[in-house]
N, C-alpha and C positions, 0 to 999 in steps of 0.2 A: 464460488471459485471464478466462475467466469465474468462474473459485474469488474470483480477485485482487478483483475484484466485492464478490464474495458474503464475502468475510473477512475487508476494509475496514472493513466496518461493524462488521460482527463483536467484532473483535481488531484496531481502528484500531492504538494501540503497535507491536501485534504485527509489524505489517506493515511500518510503518514504521523497526523494529530491521530487520529481512530486505531490502536491495536487490537479491532475485532479482527484480526486473519491468522486466521491458522498456520498460513506458511509464513509470513512476517511475524514472530517472534517482538515485539515492540522494538523492533530497527528500525527506527528514520534514515537512518545511513543506507539499510540494506533497501531498502523502498525507493529511495534514486537511484537503487544501483541496477533494480530489476526496472 
């Protein structure tokens, strides 16, 4: 959970491609909004 919050800022596209997040259910738009 902590790495997910620290990574999205640095790797926005990388996070959107990886949907292994419990808080983000394969939602590319949701990740960008976060």
